[in-house]
N, C-alpha and C positions, 0 to 999 in steps of 0.2 A: 527556572527557564530551561535551556537546553541541558539535558542530562546524558552523560556517556553510558552506553550499554555494552560497548566493546571498543577495541582499538580502532579509531577512525570512524566510529558510528555513534551519533548523538540523536536523541529524540526530544521532541517537545510535545507534551501531553496537555490537551485543552478540554474545556467543557464543550459539549456539542449535543444539542437536542434537535430532534426532527419529529414534529407532531407530538405524539404522546411518548415517544421513545427518548430515553436518556442514555446515549451510547458512548459519550466521550469521543475524542478525536486525537489523532497523533500524526505528527510530521516526523520524518526521518531524514537526517542529513548525513551523507557519507562523504568522507574526504577521499578523493581519488589519488592515485599514485603521483600525479603532477601537482598535488596540493589544492586543486580546484574542488568545488563542492557540487554534489549531486543531491538535489532536494526532492524528496518523494512526498507527494500529497501535501503541498503547501497549505498551511492553515491561514486564518485571518491575518492579514498583513498589518503591521503597525511599527512604530519607532523602536519599541523594546525588542520585538522579534527581530527586526532588521539588525539592530546593534548586536544581538546575540549571535546571529548567523555570520555577520561580517567579521566578528572576532575570530571565527574559525578559518576564514579564507575567502577567496573570491568565488562567487556563484557562477558555475559553468552550465548547469542543466537544471531545469524545472520540470518535474515529471507528474503528469496527471495519469495515474495508473489504471484508471477505468473511466467509464462514461458518467460516473457520479461524482468523483472527487476532482472538481474543476472550479468550484465557486470562487476561490481566492486567486486563481491562476492569473487572471488578467492584471490584477494589482501587482503581483510579483513580476510579471513580464514587463510591465511599465517601469518598475523600479530597477530592474536589471535587464536593460535592452540588449546587452551583449550575450546574455545567457540564452541557450537554445531551449525551446519549449518542446517537450516530448509528450505525445498522447496517442491513444488509439485513433485509427483513421476515422472511425465513426463520430468522433468529437467535432470534426470539421462540419458535419451536417447539423449537429446539435448546437454548436457555438461558432457560426460562420465568422463572427467578428473577432474571434480569438486567433492570435498568431500561433501557428504550429509549425515547427521546423523539422521535427523528427517524428515519423509515424512508428508506433510501437508494434513489433512483431516478435518472431522467435529469435531474431538475430540482433545482438546488442549493437548500438551505435559505436563507431570506432573510438569515440571519446571516453567510453566507460567499459569497453569490451575487455580491457586488461584486468578488471577487478570484479565486474558484475555480470552474471548470466541472467537470462530471462526466458520466460515462456508465456506466450499469449494463450489464454485458456479459450479454446474454440468451442463452439456449440452453445454459447450463451450470448447472443448478439445484443441483448439489451444491457449487458454489463461490460463485455469485452475487457475483462480484467487481465492485466499483465502481472505475473508474479516475478519477483527478483531474488537473486541469490548473491550476496556479497561473499565471495570466496575466501578472502583473508580471514574474516571473522566467523565464517560458516553461518551467516544470518540470512534467513528467508524473510521477505517482506510480503505481507498479505493485507489486502485492503478490505474488500467487502465479501470475499469468497468465504471467509470464516471469521467469527467473533471469538473473543475469549474473556467475557465479562464475568467477574466474580463478585462485584458489589455495585449497587446502584440505589439511588434514592427514589426511584420510580417503581411503584408496585406494578404498573402496567408493563414496563420493560422486563421486570423479573418474571411476571406471569407468562409473558410471551416466550421468553427464552426457555422457561421450564417446559412449556407446551412443545417447543421445538426439540427438546432434549439437548439444548445448547447452553444451559445455565452452568457457569463455573467450569467450563471445558472449552477447548478449541473445537469449534464446530460450525458448519454452515447452518443457516436458519431455513424456515419454511419458505420465506420469500426468495432466498437464494436458489433453493431447489425448484421453485416455481418458474424461474426464468430459464431453466434448461430447455433447450430445443433439440439437442442432439447428444444423448448420453454417451454414445461411443466416442464422439469427438472430445467431449469433456474428459472422459477417462484417458484417452490417448495423451491429452495435454498433461493431465495430472501425473501420469506415469513418468513423464520427463521430470516433473518437479520432485517426485519421490526418489528419483535417482540422485538428487543432490545430497551431499554429506552434511546435512543440516544439524547444527547444535542448538541454535536459537531461532525463535520465530517472533518477529515484531509485527503485531497487528495494529491496524488503525483504530480498532474499537475493542478495548479490553486490556488485559494484562499481557506483558511480554512473557513468552515462554523462554526461560533462561537456559534450561537444560532438556535434553531428550527431544529436541525439535523434530527430528525426522519421525520418531515414534508418534508424537502428537499429531503430525500431519497425516500419517497413515491412518490413525484412528479417526481423525476428524473427516478426512476426505472419503473415507469408506462410506460415510453417510450420504454422499452424493451419488 
């Protein structure tokens, strides 16, 4: 179930397929200084998942980090009505029925500003991804801006990632590059991310980068 990757940081890795792609998925749970939980990219909700999360502490925030990772959010929001839902502003148009309490930008909400920094990557309006940095553990959270898939049972996924130059390395894909509308804005946002003193990178799709996180981000984002 939930596995620790650093002090105060746990992940839950699940199976996830989209069309012919076998990407895997990952939710990250961070314990804030007050003991409350900050849940990034919630996965499919169920009794076992809830029990594992509740064992860590009370859920304070539910975070949809971009315009794609929101499918399970409504179930989580219903289960934890006192938790604040955070998402990019564009998700209001995409999911008008979804409760959103905090719009993600470059400024962290006061509830997590003491531990987590963030950058909204501008210039990619179809994605609107927000990257996060847990300062105490030096961990960066990446959702769809880059994958780090080293193994898959899908030949189609493997062939696509090799075509992208993204097989077995932290890297964006051709689809990610295709949704860029303003390269200068993307670069300006990523320059802020690369200023973080990152040791670890937790991706939603693929393996966790345990060491040399900033170097992996520099190499991967150079491809954007």
